[in-house]
Phi, psi and omega in degrees: 000133181275145178271138179242123178257128179245124179276164180294323179295317178299317178298317178297317177297322179297315178294324180295318180289324177295323178296320181290325179293326181287111182280183183295328183294312179296321179296319178295322178295319179294317178295321179295319176300317180293320178298316179295325177295317180293322180296327177278324188282324182298309177299325179296316180292321179294321180297314182292325176295316179293324180296317179292322175297321177294325182281339183306314180295333182287338174295318179289324176296316179297319178297322179297315180292326179291323180292331181292325184288000000 
């Protein structure tokens, strides 16, 4: 297997050309995808935080019942 050496300049040029190839339509789709992900992720995180806060008192109730046995 041959080794391929990539310099930092070549890598930077590659990213720059890829960025130029991505037109405004693709850029809008990427931004829209990120926004939709955030719209989906934020309520999910809030739900789990509220769920854990709701469950905390039941930990103490379970410990109370375990001590009685």
